[in-house]
C-alpha positions as CSV (number, residue, x, y, z in Angstrom):
1,M,-143.9,-124.1,21.8
2,R,-144.6,-125.7,18.5
3,T,-146.9,-124.3,15.8
4,K,-148.4,-127.8,15.2
5,D,-149.7,-127.8,18.8
6,F,-152.4,-125.4,17.5
7,F,-153.7,-127.6,14.8
8,F,-157.3,-129.0,14.8
9,D,-159.3,-130.9,12.3
10,L,-161.9,-128.8,10.5
11,P,-164.3,-130.1,7.9
12,E,-164.2,-128.0,4.7
13,D,-167.9,-127.5,4.7
14,L,-167.8,-125.6,8.0
15,I,-165.8,-122.8,6.5
16,A,-168.4,-120.1,5.9
17,Q,-168.4,-119.0,2.2
18,R,-171.1,-116.3,2.8
19,P,-172.4,-114.6,5.9
20,A,-175.6,-115.4,7.7
21,A,-178.7,-114.3,5.7
22,E,-179.2,-111.4,8.2
23,R,-176.4,-109.6,10.0
24,G,-176.5,-110.4,13.7
25,A,-178.3,-113.8,13.2
26,S,-175.2,-115.9,13.8
27,R,-174.8,-118.4,16.6
28,L,-172.8,-117.5,19.7
29,F,-170.6,-119.9,21.7
30,V,-170.1,-118.6,25.2
31,L,-167.0,-119.9,27.0
32,D,-166.4,-119.2,30.7
33,R,-162.7,-119.4,31.5
34,S,-163.3,-119.7,35.3
35,T,-165.5,-122.8,35.0
36,G,-164.6,-124.2,31.6
37,S,-168.3,-124.4,30.8
38,F,-169.9,-123.8,27.4
39,V,-173.3,-122.1,26.7
40,H,-174.8,-121.9,23.2
41,S,-176.7,-118.7,22.3
42,R,-177.2,-116.1,19.5
43,V,-175.3,-112.9,18.8
44,S,-178.5,-111.0,19.1
45,D,-178.7,-112.1,22.8
46,L,-175.1,-110.9,23.6
47,A,-176.3,-108.3,26.2
48,R,-177.6,-110.9,28.5
49,H,-174.2,-112.7,28.7
50,L,-172.2,-109.6,29.7
51,P,-172.0,-108.0,33.1
52,T,-173.9,-104.7,33.3
53,G,-171.5,-101.8,32.9
54,S,-169.1,-103.7,30.6
55,L,-167.1,-101.4,28.3
56,L,-167.0,-102.9,24.8
57,V,-164.2,-101.6,22.6
58,F,-164.6,-101.9,18.8
59,N,-162.2,-101.5,15.9
60,D,-163.7,-98.9,13.5
61,S,-161.2,-99.5,10.6
62,K,-162.9,-99.8,7.2
63,V,-161.8,-102.3,4.6
64,R,-160.2,-100.8,1.5
65,K,-161.0,-102.3,-1.9
66,A,-157.3,-103.2,-2.0
67,R,-157.2,-106.1,-4.5
68,V,-156.4,-105.0,-8.0
69,Y,-155.5,-106.9,-11.1
70,G,-152.8,-105.9,-13.6
71,T,-151.5,-107.2,-16.9
72,S,-147.7,-107.6,-17.0
73,D,-145.6,-106.5,-19.9
74,S,-145.3,-110.2,-20.8
75,G,-149.1,-110.6,-20.9
76,G,-149.7,-112.4,-17.6
77,R,-152.5,-111.5,-15.2
78,V,-151.1,-110.6,-11.7
79,E,-153.1,-110.0,-8.6
80,F,-151.9,-107.2,-6.2
81,L,-153.0,-106.5,-2.7
82,L,-152.2,-102.9,-1.8
83,L,-151.1,-103.1,1.8
84,R,-149.8,-99.6,2.6
85,R,-149.2,-96.4,0.8
86,R,-145.6,-95.4,0.6
87,G,-145.6,-91.8,-0.6
88,E,-147.8,-90.2,-3.3
89,R,-147.3,-92.9,-6.0
90,E,-145.8,-95.9,-4.2
91,W,-147.5,-98.8,-2.4
92,L,-146.2,-101.8,-0.4
93,V,-147.9,-104.8,-2.0
94,M,-148.3,-108.5,-1.9
95,T,-148.5,-110.2,-5.3
96,T,-149.4,-113.6,-6.8
97,K,-146.4,-115.5,-8.4
98,A,-144.2,-113.3,-6.3
99,R,-140.9,-114.7,-7.4
100,K,-141.6,-113.5,-11.0
101,Q,-142.5,-110.0,-9.9
102,V,-139.0,-108.5,-9.8
103,P,-137.7,-104.9,-9.9
104,G,-138.2,-103.3,-13.3
105,K,-141.2,-105.4,-14.3
106,G,-144.1,-103.3,-15.6
107,Y,-147.9,-103.7,-15.5
108,L,-151.0,-102.1,-16.9
109,F,-153.9,-101.6,-14.5
110,P,-157.6,-100.7,-15.1
111,G,-158.2,-97.1,-16.1
112,G,-154.9,-96.9,-18.0
113,V,-152.7,-96.7,-14.9
114,R,-149.2,-98.1,-15.4
115,G,-146.9,-99.4,-12.7
116,R,-143.6,-101.1,-12.1
117,I,-141.8,-103.0,-9.3
118,V,-139.1,-100.8,-7.9
119,G,-138.0,-102.7,-4.8
120,I,-138.4,-105.7,-2.5
121,E,-139.0,-105.5,1.2
122,E,-138.8,-108.8,3.1
123,D,-141.4,-111.0,1.1
124,L,-143.3,-108.0,-0.2
125,R,-142.9,-105.7,-3.3
126,I,-142.8,-101.9,-3.7
127,L,-145.0,-100.9,-6.6
128,E,-144.5,-97.4,-8.2
129,L,-147.5,-96.1,-10.2
130,D,-147.4,-93.4,-12.9
131,R,-150.1,-91.4,-11.1
132,P,-151.6,-91.4,-7.5
133,V,-154.1,-94.2,-6.8
134,D,-156.5,-93.2,-4.1
135,D,-159.7,-94.7,-2.6
136,V,-161.8,-93.1,-5.3
137,Y,-159.9,-95.1,-7.9
138,L,-160.0,-98.3,-5.8
139,D,-163.8,-97.9,-5.1
140,R,-164.2,-98.1,-8.9
141,W,-161.6,-100.6,-10.0
142,G,-160.6,-102.5,-6.9
143,H,-162.1,-105.6,-5.3
144,I,-163.0,-106.4,-1.7
145,P,-160.0,-108.5,-0.5
146,L,-161.8,-111.6,0.7
147,P,-159.5,-114.2,2.4
148,P,-158.3,-117.1,0.3
149,Y,-160.4,-119.7,2.2
150,I,-163.5,-118.0,0.7
151,R,-163.4,-119.7,-2.6
152,R,-165.3,-117.3,-4.8
153,T,-164.8,-113.8,-6.2
154,D,-166.2,-110.8,-4.4
155,D,-169.6,-109.3,-5.4
156,G,-171.7,-106.3,-4.5
157,F,-173.0,-108.2,-1.5
158,D,-169.5,-108.3,0.0
159,A,-169.1,-104.5,-0.4
160,E,-171.7,-104.2,2.4
161,R,-171.3,-107.3,4.5
162,Y,-167.5,-107.4,4.7
163,Q,-167.7,-104.0,6.5
164,T,-168.8,-103.3,10.0
165,V,-171.8,-101.0,10.4
166,Y,-169.6,-98.7,12.4
167,S,-166.6,-98.6,10.1
168,R,-165.1,-95.2,9.7
169,A,-161.4,-95.0,8.9
170,V,-160.4,-96.6,5.6
171,G,-157.2,-98.6,5.7
172,S,-157.6,-102.3,6.3
173,V,-156.9,-105.1,3.8
174,A,-159.1,-107.6,5.8
175,A,-162.1,-107.0,7.9
176,P,-162.0,-106.9,11.7
177,T,-164.5,-109.8,11.4
178,A,-165.8,-110.0,15.0
179,G,-167.5,-106.7,14.3
180,L,-169.4,-108.0,11.2
181,H,-172.0,-109.5,13.6
182,F,-173.2,-106.2,15.0
183,T,-176.2,-104.3,13.8
184,E,-177.4,-100.8,15.0
185,E,-180.2,-102.7,16.9
186,I,-177.7,-104.9,18.7
187,L,-175.5,-101.9,19.6
188,A,-178.6,-100.1,20.9
189,S,-179.6,-103.2,23.0
190,L,-176.1,-103.2,24.6
191,R,-176.5,-99.6,25.6
192,E,-180.0,-100.1,26.9
193,A,-178.7,-103.0,29.0
194,G,-176.2,-100.6,30.7
195,M,-173.1,-101.3,28.6
196,E,-170.7,-98.6,27.4
197,T,-169.0,-98.6,23.9
198,A,-165.8,-97.1,22.6
199,A,-163.6,-97.4,19.5
200,V,-160.0,-97.8,18.5
201,T,-158.6,-98.0,15.0
202,L,-156.2,-100.7,13.9
203,H,-155.7,-101.1,10.1
204,V,-155.7,-104.8,9.5
205,G,-152.7,-105.9,7.5
206,L,-150.3,-108.9,7.2
207,G,-149.6,-108.8,11.0
208,T,-153.1,-110.1,11.6
209,F,-153.5,-112.8,9.0
210,L,-150.1,-113.9,7.7
211,P,-149.6,-117.7,8.3
212,V,-147.0,-118.9,10.9
213,R,-144.3,-120.6,9.0
214,A,-141.9,-121.2,11.8
215,E,-141.8,-124.5,13.6
216,R,-141.6,-122.8,17.0
217,I,-144.1,-120.0,17.5
218,E,-141.5,-117.9,19.4
219,D,-139.6,-117.6,16.1
220,H,-142.5,-116.0,14.2
221,V,-142.2,-112.3,13.5
222,M,-145.3,-110.2,13.1
223,H,-145.6,-107.6,10.4
224,E,-146.2,-104.0,11.6
225,E,-149.7,-102.6,11.8
226,E,-150.8,-99.0,12.6
227,Y,-153.3,-98.1,15.2
228,S,-154.8,-95.1,17.0
229,V,-156.5,-94.7,20.4
230,P,-158.8,-91.7,20.8
231,D,-158.5,-89.7,24.0
232,S,-162.1,-90.6,24.8
233,T,-161.4,-94.3,24.6
234,A,-158.3,-94.0,26.8
235,E,-160.4,-92.2,29.4
236,A,-163.3,-94.7,29.1
237,V,-160.8,-97.6,29.8
238,R,-159.3,-95.8,32.7
239,R,-162.8,-95.1,34.1
240,A,-163.9,-98.7,33.7
241,R,-160.9,-100.1,35.4
242,R,-161.2,-97.6,38.2
243,E,-164.8,-98.6,38.7
244,G,-164.2,-102.4,38.5
245,R,-166.1,-102.8,35.2
246,P,-164.8,-105.3,32.6
247,V,-163.2,-104.2,29.4
248,V,-164.6,-106.4,26.5
249,A,-162.5,-106.4,23.3
250,V,-164.6,-106.9,20.2
251,G,-162.2,-108.8,18.0
252,T,-158.5,-109.7,18.2
253,T,-157.5,-106.4,16.6
254,S,-159.0,-104.5,19.4
255,V,-157.1,-106.8,21.8
256,R,-153.9,-106.1,20.1
257,T,-154.5,-102.3,20.0
258,L,-155.4,-102.1,23.7
259,E,-152.5,-104.3,24.8
260,S,-150.0,-102.5,22.6
261,A,-151.1,-99.0,23.9
262,W,-150.9,-100.0,27.6
263,A,-147.9,-98.6,29.4
264,D,-147.2,-97.6,33.0
265,G,-150.6,-98.6,34.2
266,N,-152.5,-96.5,31.7
267,L,-153.8,-96.7,28.1
268,R,-151.9,-94.2,26.0
269,P,-154.0,-92.2,23.5
270,G,-152.8,-91.3,20.1
271,P,-151.3,-93.1,17.1
272,G,-148.8,-96.0,17.3
273,S,-147.6,-99.1,15.5
274,T,-147.4,-102.6,16.7
275,R,-145.9,-106.0,16.1
276,I,-147.4,-107.5,19.2
277,F,-147.7,-111.3,19.2
278,L,-149.9,-112.7,22.0
279,Y,-149.4,-116.5,22.5
280,P,-149.7,-118.7,25.6
281,G,-147.5,-117.3,28.4
282,R,-148.1,-113.7,27.4
283,E,-149.9,-111.5,29.9
284,F,-153.1,-109.5,29.2
285,R,-153.1,-106.2,31.1
286,V,-156.3,-104.5,29.8
287,V,-158.8,-107.0,28.3
288,D,-161.1,-108.9,30.6
289,A,-163.4,-110.6,28.0
290,L,-163.2,-111.2,24.3
291,F,-165.9,-111.4,21.6
292,T,-164.3,-113.0,18.5
293,N,-164.9,-115.4,15.6
294,F,-163.5,-118.9,15.2
295,H,-160.0,-118.9,13.8
296,T,-157.9,-120.9,11.5
297,P,-155.6,-123.8,12.7
298,E,-152.0,-122.8,13.5
299,S,-152.8,-119.1,13.1
300,T,-151.6,-116.2,15.3
301,L,-155.3,-115.5,16.1
302,L,-155.8,-119.0,17.5
303,M,-152.7,-118.5,19.5
304,L,-154.0,-115.2,20.8
305,V,-157.3,-116.7,22.1
306,S,-155.3,-119.7,23.5
307,A,-153.2,-117.2,25.4
308,F,-156.4,-115.6,26.7
309,A,-158.3,-118.7,27.7
310,G,-155.7,-121.5,27.7
311,K,-154.8,-123.7,24.8
312,D,-156.4,-126.9,26.1
313,L,-159.7,-125.2,26.9
314,I,-159.8,-123.4,23.5
315,L,-159.1,-126.6,21.6
316,R,-161.8,-128.4,23.6
317,A,-164.2,-125.6,22.8
318,Y,-163.3,-125.8,19.1
319,E,-163.8,-129.5,19.1
320,E,-167.3,-129.0,20.5
321,A,-168.0,-126.2,18.0
322,V,-167.0,-128.6,15.1
323,R,-169.3,-131.3,16.6
324,L,-172.2,-128.9,16.8
325,R,-171.4,-127.6,13.3
326,Y,-170.7,-124.0,14.1
327,R,-169.6,-122.0,11.0
328,F,-165.9,-120.9,11.0
329,F,-163.7,-118.0,10.0
330,S,-164.5,-114.5,8.7
331,Y,-168.2,-115.0,7.7
332,G,-168.8,-117.6,10.4
333,D,-170.3,-117.7,13.9
334,A,-169.0,-116.0,17.1
335,M,-167.5,-116.8,20.4
336,L,-167.6,-114.9,23.7
337,I,-164.8,-115.7,26.1
338,L,-165.6,-114.5,29.7
C-alpha cells in the first residue's frame, strides 16, 4: 500500500493555530462505520452519541516543556527536543540542522547549563549535559513543544490548553490531542449518562508523529514509545468485554496502548513499550469506538483511523469535513468513529 494513497487536499486556513475559545466547545463529526453515515454535533454533546455503559479509556500522559534552545560553540542558535532521558545527565534528542550537530559539538543552554553531542542513534542525537536537567529546570527554561504546523511560538495560554485536564504523568513531547477537548463538566456528564472511565499512560514521542518517508507504508518503522496499563484499567476492560459494553479509546495513543497490551485474550497490566503500526489490514482486538482529532495527510495517525473505519470512508469523511470547514489537527475539531 502506498503512502500517497493517504493524501488529501487541505486548505491552509483550516489548520487550527489556536484552540477553541472555550475548552469543550469544538465541533464533533460523528461517523458510523456500519452505515457510512455522518452526523454533525458538538463535543459537549458526546454522551448522547455513545451507548450507555461505554468504557472510555483516556491517556493521562502530561506534556513536558521539552523544547529548549542552545547556543553552539560557533555561535549558532539550535533547537533541541528532549525526547527521552538516558541516564542522569543524558537525553535522546531531536535537533534542528541535524547534520551539523555532530559528536563533540558543544552548546550553552539557559541557566548556565552546558552540553555536548556524544553520539548518534538512527536520526537522533545523544546529548550529554554537565548537570542533571529535570522537569523543574524545564518548567522554567523550556517551551511547550507545539507541532510545526502551528506557525507561532508557544505562550502562557499553551501551557494550560496544550494539556488535558486529567494529565498526570509527565513524559510526552506532544499532547494526546483528542483529550484536549474534555472538561471536568464533560467528564461528569459522561458518568451521569452511565459511562465508565479509565486511564492508560503512553508518553507521546516520535512513534506517534514522525512523518512516513517510505513509499510503501509497510516499509515504515515506528519509533519506540513507553506505556503503562494500571491493574484497574485492565480489569475495567475485561469487565466491559464480558458484559458486552463497548470500549471507546479517547485518542490514537489510547488505541495503540490498548492494542499493544492485548495478549492471549486479555489486557495485560503493567509497563511496556511499543512500535505498533496500525494501518489498513491490521486487526483491532480491543477498541470498539474511537474519539479522535482530524489528522495530517499521509501520517501514521490517518493510516490508523483508516484501518479502523476503512480508507475510502475516512477520506470521504475528511472531504466532507473540509467542505464544512472543520478545523484540523492538534487544536482542531473532533471526530467520533462508531
